[in-house]
N, C-alpha and C positions, 0 to 999 in steps of 0.2 A: 808456390806453395798453394795447395788445393786442399778441399775437404768435400768428400762425398760420402754421404751414409751408406753406400753400396760398396765402399772401398775401406776395409780395416776399420768398420764401425765408425766411419766419420773421423778418424784421428787425421791430423794435418800430414800430408805426404808431399813429397817433391813432385812437381807437376809431370805427367806422364809416367810416373813410376807407383810402385807400391812401397818405397821406402819412407817410413814415417820421419818426419822432421826431428824427432827426438833422438833419433840414432847419430845425427850429427853431434848433437850436444853432449850425449853419452861418450862417443868416441873422443871428442875434444877433451872431456873430463878425465878420460882413461890416459891422456897424454898423447893421443896419436895427432900426427900433423895433418894439415889439410890433404896435402899429397897422398898420404897413407890411406886417408878415408876415401878419397876419390879413386884409388886403386883397389880398394876393397868393395866399393859399390861402383861398378862400371855404369849403371843406369843413370848416375848423378853427373851433372856437368858443372864445371866450376862456376860458371855465371849464376846458375840457380842457387848454388851454395853460398856464394858471396851475397846474393840478393836476401837470402834468409838471414845470415849473419847481420847484415845492414838493417834489415827490419827489426831484429831483436834488440840491436844497439839502440835504434830509435825509440822502440817502445820502453826500454829500461830508462833512457834520457827523459822520455816524456813523463814517466812515472815520478821521476825526481823533481819535476817542475810543480806536481801537485800538491 
């Protein structure tokens, strides 16, 4: 996941793409499976998507400890 002010106004995107990270969570919330999301966004790769999900899980777990 990267952020660059010159790409989508600095929104976090998957590295090497212009696909915003929030697209992953919006699609999951809509009930799509990981495989369906990867099929819809060919620029994404499974390892990057799993890394973002892991990052989010750790962030949520860390916020509970505070």
